[in-house]
C-alpha positions as CSV (number, residue, x, y, z in Angstrom):
1,M,85.4,-7.3,-67.0
2,E,85.2,-10.6,-68.3
3,Q,87.4,-12.3,-65.5
4,K,84.7,-10.6,-62.9
5,I,81.9,-12.0,-64.7
6,R,83.7,-15.7,-64.6
7,R,83.6,-15.2,-61.2
8,D,80.4,-13.9,-60.5
9,L,78.8,-16.9,-62.3
10,N,81.0,-19.3,-60.1
11,M,79.4,-17.2,-57.2
12,G,76.5,-18.4,-58.4
13,D,76.8,-21.8,-59.3
14,N,78.0,-22.1,-55.7
15,L,74.4,-20.7,-54.6
16,R,72.6,-23.0,-56.3
17,R,74.2,-25.7,-55.8
18,L,74.7,-25.1,-52.0
19,R,70.3,-24.6,-52.4
20,D,69.4,-27.6,-54.5
21,S,71.4,-29.9,-51.8
22,A,69.7,-28.0,-49.1
23,G,66.4,-29.3,-52.0
24,L,64.9,-25.2,-51.2
25,S,63.0,-23.6,-53.9
26,Q,64.8,-19.7,-54.3
27,E,60.8,-19.0,-53.0
28,K,61.3,-20.4,-50.0
29,L,65.3,-19.9,-49.3
30,C,63.7,-16.5,-49.7
31,V,61.1,-16.5,-47.0
32,K,63.9,-18.3,-44.4
33,L,66.0,-15.4,-45.4
34,Q,63.7,-12.8,-44.8
35,T,63.0,-14.1,-41.2
36,M,66.3,-13.7,-40.3
37,G,66.0,-10.3,-41.7
38,C,67.9,-10.3,-44.9
39,D,64.8,-8.2,-47.0
40,I,65.4,-10.4,-50.1
41,G,63.0,-11.0,-52.8
42,R,63.4,-14.3,-55.6
43,S,63.8,-12.2,-58.6
44,T,66.9,-10.6,-56.3
45,Y,68.3,-14.1,-55.7
46,A,67.8,-15.1,-59.2
47,K,70.5,-12.5,-59.9
48,Y,72.8,-13.6,-57.1
49,E,72.8,-17.2,-58.7
50,A,73.0,-15.7,-62.3
51,G,75.8,-13.4,-61.4
52,E,74.5,-10.6,-62.0
53,L,73.9,-8.9,-58.9
54,N,76.9,-9.1,-56.1
55,I,75.7,-10.8,-53.1
56,R,75.6,-8.9,-49.2
57,A,78.2,-10.1,-46.5
58,S,74.8,-10.5,-44.6
59,V,73.1,-12.3,-46.8
60,I,75.8,-15.2,-47.4
61,V,76.5,-15.1,-42.8
62,A,72.3,-16.4,-43.4
63,L,73.3,-18.3,-46.1
64,K,76.1,-20.2,-44.4
65,K,73.5,-20.5,-40.9
66,I,70.7,-22.3,-43.3
67,Y,72.5,-24.6,-45.0
68,N,75.4,-25.1,-41.8
69,C,78.1,-25.0,-43.8
70,S,82.0,-23.1,-43.8
71,Y,82.7,-19.9,-46.5
72,D,84.9,-22.1,-47.8
73,E,81.5,-23.5,-49.7
74,F,80.7,-20.1,-50.9
75,F,84.2,-19.7,-52.5
76,A,84.9,-23.0,-54.3
77,G,86.3,-22.9,-57.5
78,L,87.3,-19.1,-57.2
79,E,90.8,-18.2,-57.9
């Protein structure tokens, strides 16, 4: 169980780093995601970054398009 929490927190750190690099607030990012068909509210997204909720693959696909990055960026540091 402890190992899973650590991985989720690392994924959350990566999500936060990418969002910060793009200069977006959680709210603005959620608006962009919603226009791409991902029905994500700010509180749900905050749980992704906190490692409290596993992110859906469809959200990662949309985030990749928003950030114009590779999938590796989302999984950096995960073992």
